[in-house]
N, C-alpha and C positions, 0 to 999 in steps of 0.2 A: 368506281369511277371518279374520275377527275371534273372539278367543276370550278369555275369562280364567277358565276352570272347567275347563282340561285335556280336553275331549272329544276325539273320534276325528273326523278332518276328512280330506276328500282335497281336496288343492290345493296348488298350486306357491308359494305364500306364505301364511305363517301369522301375524298379529300378536297379540301380547299384551303390551299396554303399561304393565299394573300393574309398579310397583317393585318387587313378589317376585317376578316372573314368572321363569322356570328353564328351558331350553331342554331339559335333561335329562328334565323330566318330560313331554314330549312323545313319549319313545320308544316307538315301536309303536303312536301315535296317528294318526301322521300319514305320508305316502308318502316313500321314502329321499331322494329328490329334492327335498323341501321347504324352502325356505329359511325359515328361522324367524328372527324378529324379535320379540325379548324383553327387558322391562326399561325402566328411564325413559330410557333415549337414543332409543325410539322412541316416546315420550309424543306423543300428541294432544292439541293446545291449541286451545282458539278464539282468535281474532283480537284478542280484546279484551285477551289477556294477552300476545301478541307486542307489542303497541302501549304497553305501559303502562313508563315509565320507574320502575325499582325505587328504592323509597326505600332509604337506609343504615339498616342495623334497630341502634337503640340507647335502651336504656330507663334509661339510669344516673341518669339526672336528671330523668326523667319523674314528675310527681304522680299523673297518672290515665294509666292502662293501657288498651287499647283492645281488647275480645275479639272475635274474628270467632267465629261459632259457625254450623256447618251440619251437621245429622244427618239429612240425606238429606232429600228431597222430600215423600215421604210419612208420617214418623216414627210407624209403626204402632203403636210400644209409648209413644207420649205422652212420651217422654225430654226434650224439650225444657223443660217446664214444671220437671221434677226438676232440671235441670242449673241454672235460673237460679235455683229457691228455694237449691240450694247454693250458688249463688254471691253471694246476696244479703247473707251473713255477711260477706263482703269488702269490706274499704274500698277506695276509689280504684279501682274498675273502671268501666268503659264498656262495655257489650255491644252487637254489631251481629249480628244474628240472622237466618239467612235460612231461609225457607219457601215451600211453593209453595201454589197453589190445590188439589192433589192431595192433601193434608195432612187428613184427616179429623177431626184435632183442631184445625185452623186456628182455629175461633172461640174453644175454651176457649184457645189461645195468645195470640189477640189481647185477650182479655178480662184474661188476667194481666197482660201487658205494659201495659195501658190505665195513664197517669197516672204509669207509671214512669219518670222522666226518663232514668234511666241506662239504660233498653235501648231501643233502634231496630230496628223489626221490618220486614223487606224481603221481599215477597212476588211470587215470579217476576220477581225482579231480574235486568236485564242488564248489570249494573255490578258483578259479582263480583270480578273482577281490581282495580277501583278501591278495593272494600270491604277488599280482603284487603289490598292495598300502604298503605291507611289506619290497619292494625291493626297489633298490637303481638305479639299470638301468636294461635292457633286451636285450637278444639275440633271435630273432624270424627269422622266413621266412618273405619275402615278400607278407604277404596275409591279410585275416581280420583282424589278431592277431595285425596288426599294429594300427588298428582302436580302439583297445582295449587298448593298452598301449600308444597311444595318449589320449583316454580319461582320463586315468589314469595319464596325466602328467610323463609320466617315460620313461626317456632318453632311446634310444636304438641304436642297431646294428642290421643290415639285413643280413642275408646271404641265398642267392637265392641256391635253391638245385633242383628245376625242372623248365622247360621251361613255363609252363603255370603260372609263378611268374614273368614274363620279365616286364610286365608293370607297375606295382607298382612298382618295382626295379629300372627301368629306370626312373621313376617317383621321387624316394625317393634319388638314388645316388647323383643328383646335391648338396642337400642339407645336407644329413644326413650319418652316415659312413654304408658303405655298401661292403659287398664281394661275390663273389659267392664260392661255394665249394670247386673249384680247388686252391682259394686264402687263403686256410684255415690258411697257413703259417703264415699269416700275422695278426692273429688274437690278439695276445697280444699286437702289436703296436697299433691297433685300438681301444683296451679297452683304453691303456692309454692315447690315444688321446681322448674318451671321457670324462675319469677322469679329466684329464687335462682342460678341456672345458666344464665342467660339465654346468655350467651357460647359455651359449651360446645353448647348444642344448634344453635347457628347453625353452628358448625364441624362437627356431625355432619351437618346437611343438606350442607352442601359435599362432604363425604366421601362420602355416599351418593347424592349425587343429581347436584350442579353436575359434578364432574370427570366424570362419565360423558358430558357431553352436548358 
């Protein structure tokens, strides 16, 4: 069975590949003989990630930084535009932002980014790994996307937008930069903190993700 919300299952093998997944949380929820495969060492990744040759991360001499933004395909709370509005006050940033046709606010987003040369919008992209690899840091939801940015060794900020992201959010906020959507006003300070401590967050990714693989 595949599970990420700690539900009851009758199975021989259970997989929860969220970075925050813990075997002990399944006590009483699965048969005693069930083999639990939990955490980032069991991460499921599309072939596009496995085929990418990773760039070495270094922003020391860069004049313009590229930010990868993915706040989920539907973006029900329309947070993409709020993020972009905050970032418009930061100099020397270029933005790659992902969305899908399932986003009910997609037309508004397209209208917002139009004629803004510092923003590139991708809809239903099949080149996510490539775009991450050519970015300097990411802003994502606390979801399986975190597994992808960690695999790409890409420093990140998480923004929690819905309740079912709480488990990953709580797990990561101890060591990484994290906001919930009500704290979006703090985003500029958080971005500056990431840039100033870039090598530290690269190291944290290695400690929390890479060494487990």
